[in-house]
Structure formats: structure tokens, C-alpha cells
C-alpha positions in Angstrom: -20.3 -5.5 -26.8 -18.8 -2.3 -27.2 -15.2 -2.1 -28.6 -12.0 -0.8 -27.1 -8.5 -0.1 -27.5 -5.5 -0.5 -24.9 -3.3 2.2 -25.1 0.1 3.8 -22.9 -0.8 7.2 -21.7 1.0 10.3 -21.3 1.2 10.9 -17.5 0.4 14.9 -17.1 2.6 17.0 -15.2 -0.6 18.8 -14.0 -4.4 18.3 -13.9 -4.8 21.5 -16.4 -7.7 20.1 -18.6 -5.1 19.1 -21.1 -6.4 16.0 -23.1 -3.6 13.6 -21.1 -5.0 15.0 -17.9 -8.3 14.4 -18.7 -7.3 10.6 -19.3 -5.5 10.4 -15.9 -8.5 11.7 -14.3 -10.5 9.0 -16.2 -8.1 6.1 -14.9 -8.4 7.3 -11.5 -12.3 7.2 -11.4 -12.1 3.9 -12.9 -9.8 2.7 -10.4 -12.0 4.0 -7.6 -15.1 2.5 -9.2 -13.4 -1.0 -9.8 -11.9 -0.7 -5.7 -15.2 0.1 -4.3 -16.5 -3.0 -5.5 -13.2 -5.0 -4.5 -12.9 -3.2 -1.2 -16.4 -1.3 -0.4 -16.7 2.3 0.0 -14.4 5.0 1.2 -11.2 3.6 -0.3 -11.1 6.1 -3.1 -8.4 8.5 -3.7 -8.3 11.9 -6.1 -6.4 12.6 -9.2 -4.5 15.4 -7.4 -3.1 12.9 -4.8 -2.2 10.1 -7.0 -0.4 12.6 -9.7 2.6 13.2 -7.8 3.5 9.4 -7.2 3.2 9.1 -11.4 6.0 12.0 -12.0 9.3 10.9 -13.2 12.0 10.4 -10.3 15.1 8.1 -10.2 14.5 5.2 -8.8 10.9 4.0 -9.8 9.5 3.4 -13.4 5.9 3.6 -13.7 3.9 3.1 -16.7 0.1 3.5 -17.5 -2.1 2.1 -19.7 -5.8 2.9 -20.4 -8.6 0.7 -22.5 -10.5 3.3 -24.3 -14.0 3.0 -25.4 -16.0 5.5 -27.4 -13.1 8.1 -26.2 -13.3 7.5 -22.6 -10.8 5.6 -20.6 -12.5 3.0 -18.4 -9.9 1.0 -17.4 -6.7 0.9 -16.3 -2.8 -1.1 -16.5 -0.2 -0.2 -14.0 3.5 -1.6 -14.8 5.7 -0.9 -12.1 9.2 -1.8 -11.5 12.8 -0.6 -9.9 15.8 1.2 -11.7 18.1 0.1 -9.7 18.4 -2.4 -6.8 17.5 -6.1 -6.6 14.2 -5.4 -6.8 15.0 -4.6 -10.3 14.2 -8.2 -11.1 10.3 -7.8 -10.0 7.4 -5.9 -11.7 4.6 -4.8 -9.6 1.1 -5.0 -12.0 -2.7 -4.1 -11.4 -5.3 -3.7 -13.5 -9.0 -2.2 -12.6 -11.9 -2.0 -14.9 -14.6 0.1 -14.0 -17.7 -2.1 -13.5 -20.2 -0.9 -16.3 -17.6 -1.9 -18.7 -16.4 -5.5 -17.2 -16.9 -8.8 -18.9 -16.1 -7.4 -22.3 -12.5 -9.0 -22.6 -11.0 -5.5 -21.6 -9.4 -6.6 -17.9 -7.4 -9.7 -20.2 -6.3 -7.4 -22.9 -4.6 -5.1 -20.5 -3.2 -7.9 -18.2 -1.5 -9.0 -21.6 -0.2 -5.8 -22.2 1.5 -5.3 -18.9 2.6 -8.8 -18.4 3.9 -8.8 -22.1 6.1 -5.5 -20.8 7.6 -7.7 -17.9 8.8 -10.6 -20.3 10.2 -8.1 -22.8 12.2 -6.5 -20.2 13.0 -9.7 -18.7 11.8 -9.4 -15.4 11.7 -12.5 -13.4 8.6 -12.5 -11.1 5.7 -10.5 -11.5 3.6 -9.5 -8.1 -0.2 -8.8 -8.3 -2.5 -8.0 -5.0 -6.1 -8.7 -5.6 -9.2 -8.2 -2.9 -11.6 -11.3 -2.7 -15.3 -10.9 -2.1 -16.5 -13.1 0.8 -18.1 -16.3 -0.7 -19.2 -19.8 0.3 -17.6 -22.9 -1.0 -14.1 -24.2 -1.5 -11.0 -22.5 -0.3 -7.3 -21.9 -1.6 -5.0 -21.4 0.8 -1.3 -19.4 0.4 1.8 -21.6 0.2 2.6 -19.4 3.3 0.0 -22.0 4.8 -1.8 -19.3 6.6 -5.2 -18.1 5.8 -7.3 -18.7 3.0 -9.7 -17.1 0.2 -12.7 -18.2 -2.2 -11.3 -20.7 -4.2 -14.2 -19.9 -7.0 -14.2 -16.1 -6.9 -13.6 -14.3 -10.2 -10.0 -12.8 -9.3 -9.0 -16.1 -8.0 -10.1 -17.9 -11.3 -8.2 -15.2 -13.4 -5.3 -15.5 -11.8 -4.7 -19.1 -11.8 -5.5 -19.1 -15.3 -2.8 -17.0 -16.2 -0.1 -19.3 -14.0 -0.2 -16.7 -10.5 0.7 -18.6 -7.6 -1.1 -17.3 -4.2 1.6 -16.7 -2.0 0.2 -14.8 1.1 -3.0 -13.6 2.4 -3.1 -9.7 3.6 -5.8 -8.6 6.1 -7.8 -5.4 6.0 -8.5 -3.7 9.1 -10.3 -0.6 10.0 -10.1 1.7 13.5 -13.4 3.7 13.9 -12.0 7.2 15.2 -11.8 8.4 17.4 -10.3 5.8 20.0 -10.8 6.0 23.5 -8.7 8.3 25.0 -8.3 6.2 28.2 -7.9 2.9 26.1 -4.7 4.7 24.0 -3.6 5.9 27.4 -3.4 2.3 29.1 -2.1 0.8 26.1 0.4 3.4 25.8 1.7 2.8 29.6 1.9 -0.9 29.1 4.1 -0.5 26.0 6.3 2.6 27.8 7.0 0.2 30.8 8.6 -2.2 28.8 10.1 0.1 26.3 12.4 2.4 28.9 15.3 2.5 27.0 13.4 4.1 23.9 12.0 7.4 23.5 8.9 8.6 20.9 10.0 11.3 18.2 6.8 12.6 15.8 6.9 14.8 12.9 4.5 15.7 10.2 5.6 15.4 6.5 9.1 16.6 6.7 11.7 14.2 8.9 14.3 15.9 11.1 17.8 15.8 9.3 19.3 13.9 11.5 17.0 11.0 11.2 17.3 10.3 7.3 19.9 7.6 7.4 18.1 5.8 9.6 14.9 6.2 8.1 16.4 4.9 5.0 17.5 1.9 7.1 14.0 1.4 8.3 12.4 1.7 4.8 15.0 -0.3 3.3 14.5 -3.3 5.9 10.7 -3.4 4.9 11.6 -5.3 2.3 13.7 -7.9 4.2 12.3 -7.8 8.1 8.3 -8.1 7.3 6.2 -11.6 6.6 6.5 -12.2 2.8 5.0 -15.4 2.7 5.4 -17.5 -0.6 6.2 -14.1 -2.2 9.9 -13.6 -3.3 10.5 -9.9 -2.1 14.1 -8.8 -3.2 15.9 -5.9 -1.0 14.4 -2.5 -2.1 17.2 -0.2 -1.1 16.2 3.5 0.1 19.1 6.1 0.4 18.9 9.5 2.1 18.4 10.9 -1.4 15.4 8.4 -2.5 13.7 9.3 0.9 14.2 13.3 0.4 12.2 12.6 -3.1 9.6 10.9 -1.8 9.2 13.8 0.4 9.3 15.9 -2.6 6.8 14.0 -3.9 4.2 14.2 -0.9 4.8 18.0 -1.0 2.9 18.0 -4.2 0.2 15.9 -2.6 -2.8 17.5 -0.9 -2.5 15.0 1.9 0.1 14.7 4.6 2.0 12.4 6.6 1.8 11.6 10.4 5.0 10.2 11.4 6.3 8.6 14.8 9.7 6.9 15.7 11.1 5.3 18.7 14.6 6.2 19.4 17.2 4.2 21.2 18.0 6.4 23.9 21.7 5.3 24.3 22.9 4.9 20.6 20.6 7.8 19.3 19.6 5.6 16.5 15.9 4.7 15.3 14.8 1.3 16.2 11.2 1.5 14.3 8.8 4.0 12.9 5.4 4.2 11.5 3.4 6.5 9.3 -0.2 7.8 8.7 -1.4 8.9 5.4 -4.1 11.7 5.8 -6.4 13.3 3.3 -7.0 17.1 3.5 -11.2 16.5 3.8 -11.9 15.3 7.5 -14.8 12.8 5.9 -12.1 10.7 4.6 -10.5 7.9 6.0 -6.4 7.9 7.1 -4.6 5.3 5.6 -2.0 3.4 7.7 1.2 3.6 5.8 4.4 1.3 6.6 5.0 -0.1 10.6 8.4 -1.4 11.6 10.5 -2.3 14.0 14.3 -3.8 13.3 14.7 -7.3 14.2 17.4 -6.4 16.6 15.2 -4.2 19.1 12.0 -6.5 19.1 10.8 -7.9 22.1 10.4 -4.2 23.9 6.7 -3.6 22.9 7.8 -1.2 20.7 5.0 -2.0 17.9 2.3 -1.3 20.2 4.1 2.1 21.8 4.3 3.4 17.8 1.1 2.7 17.0 -0.9 4.4 19.8 1.6 7.1 19.5 0.7 7.8 16.3 -2.9 7.6 16.9 -2.7 10.0 19.6 -0.2 12.5 17.4 -2.8 12.4 14.3 -5.8 13.1 16.8 -3.8 16.2 18.1 -2.7 17.1 14.6 -5.7 16.1 12.1 -8.5 15.5 14.2 -12.1 14.5 12.7 -11.6 11.6 10.5 -14.0 8.4 10.5 -11.3 5.7 10.4 -7.8 4.2 9.7 -7.5 1.3 7.3 -4.7 -1.1 7.3 -3.2 -4.2 5.9 -1.0 -6.5 7.4 -0.2 -10.4 6.6 -2.3 -12.8 8.2 0.8 -14.7 9.7 1.9 -11.3 10.9 0.6 -12.2 14.6 2.3 -9.7 16.4 1.0 -6.8 14.3 -2.3 -8.0 14.4 -2.5 -8.4 18.0 -1.4 -4.7 18.3 -3.9 -3.8 16.2 -7.0 -5.9 17.6 -6.0 -4.4 21.2 -6.5 -0.8 20.1 -10.1 -1.9 18.1 -8.7 -2.6 14.3 -11.5 -5.2 12.9 -10.9 -7.1 9.7 -12.9 -6.0 6.9 -11.6 -7.4 3.5 -9.2 -10.0 2.6 -6.6 -10.1 -0.6 -4.3 -12.4 -2.1 -0.6 -11.5 -2.6 0.0 -13.4 -6.1 3.2 -14.4 -7.7 4.0 -15.2 -11.6 7.8 -16.6 -12.0 8.8 -16.1 -15.7 
């Protein structure tokens, strides 16, 4: 068994070949290798795509820890929290160990480090998301009561032993591209017939200035209006300033974001929006980001309208990608129905775990 050390890493400003940059790139390699085991091939991100999100900002704190073996970072631990608002009481943690270095106590040591930090900072709860591989045998149901995971999976046993509770099941679904244009046109026509009081707004990367306040509200409501099962979610307040900070971070990434929003015609206010995160390379998948329709505007098939409109928008602006991947709560039957109606198929399930401190 190789010796290892756990250390907090300095996040570089650029990928300039410095020791900090090399360490960061190795944490991404470890993350990608671990994700390939948990989620299957094609879920990787590049260091250049992830680095902008690690830069200092006014609203979030991220700290990065690495496990080093013979000079190389072979695993990473992530600690994330908020600087303000109700969500400051929560820490989000993630540990990734390169599959060549599992079963050596590295994951346990990293988990001890990031959990210890949450305790030191007086957090009230910890959230962890972990994929589970299919397996026969007993099942574990979440406190939400919807779905289940293999009870004997390594990640399940690991988290239960650390006093985490399974609060919710997230379904990962994949849509093969391109989608039949006729199918999309038919789905959009049905949605438009039910949403005549709304119109679609489209843009790429930078939102029109007149939409910023509404978008800040919509992202805030992502923390209060979506199903959270047995996982306690505090309001995560977004402002125009925070949205613009987010756009600035995205500008530093090689990826672009494709948006569709539903505008209520009479009031001129946004009722919902959706986003697709698009890599530069056309042989890589597209990631579905937020999709939300405000509670007060539901019942008009806006979820279907937004989903279809943005798939069409993606194919017009950035064609050639093989698929779109999305994650939804198992109890979010409305959005699952929307996804299934355009051809999304499940490929993985992950648990949303919570530990109260």
C-alpha cells in the first residue's frame, strides 16, 4: 500500500504549467476517472472548463484538497458553501478517488478532512451526491419515499457508516441527438396551444439586460420551488450582481450556455427558463442545467415549451453533439414526463444524502 498525504491545494489563476496548475489538472484527471466508473464514459470535463468556477467570487466558497502519492494528486476532496443568505448553514462535499488508488483509505481520509472543516465552521448540515451502480439484492429507499438504490453498494455503505441519510433519488437521463424534427415540432405545437399567453425568448451566454432581475428570481426559486425530498434546502439568494458574476466566469470557459425563457406577454415578466451547457468539441455531450417554471405559472405546458424550444435552439446554433444529459428528482414526475416525451432515457441513479451536524 502506497503512502499518501492529504493537503489543501492552491487553485491557480491560469493553467500555466506551474506546480499549482499541474496539481489542479491532476485533480480533474482523478475526478474524470472516478466519474467514468460511477456514471459511465463521456461524463468528463476538462481542466480549462472547470477552472473558472474555482476562482474567488463574492458569493461562494470553494476549497480543494488533494491526496498525493509519489508526487502525484490521485484524489480530490471538494468543500463548498455560501458566503451569505440562508444557505450559508450548509456545506456541499464531494470526494473523488482515481480507481487505480481505491481501497487504500484515501477516500476516508479526504472525507474526514472536508467533513471536519464543516464542523469547524459551524455548519448545520452536509449534502453529498453519489452515483450508485446497478446491483441485485436488497434496496434502500430515501426519506422522500420515491425510488431506491442498492443497499450493499460501496458508496451506500460508506455514507451510512458516516451517519448520512438518503433523502432523495436523482435520475440521470440521456437524449440522443439529433431528435426527429417532426417530433419536436409536434411537441412544441401542443405546448404552444396551451401557452398562448406566453412567448419564447432565446439567447446564448449573455442575457438581455431587461431579463436580469427576472433571471435572478428564477435561479433563487430553484432552491425553493423544485422537489427536494428528504434533503433540507435553504433559500439560495441570487441577485443581478451574482448573475453577472456567473456570466463572467462562464466567459472564461471554452463552453457556452444556450438559453430559452418563457415570457408572460401581458406582464412582460419571465415565467420560467432553461439552459444547456455546451462544450466546444462536437463529439462531447451537452449538459442540461437549470429548468424551472414558477409555481404561479404552472399548468400551461411551459416545461415542455422550454425544453423543446431550447433543443431546437441548440441544434440551430451548435449542431453535431451526440447527446444531452440531465438529472431530475425521481418524484419530479412532471419534468420526467416532459423528458420522456422527447426521448430521454435513464442511464444512472444517484443518491442525495444529508448529514446533520
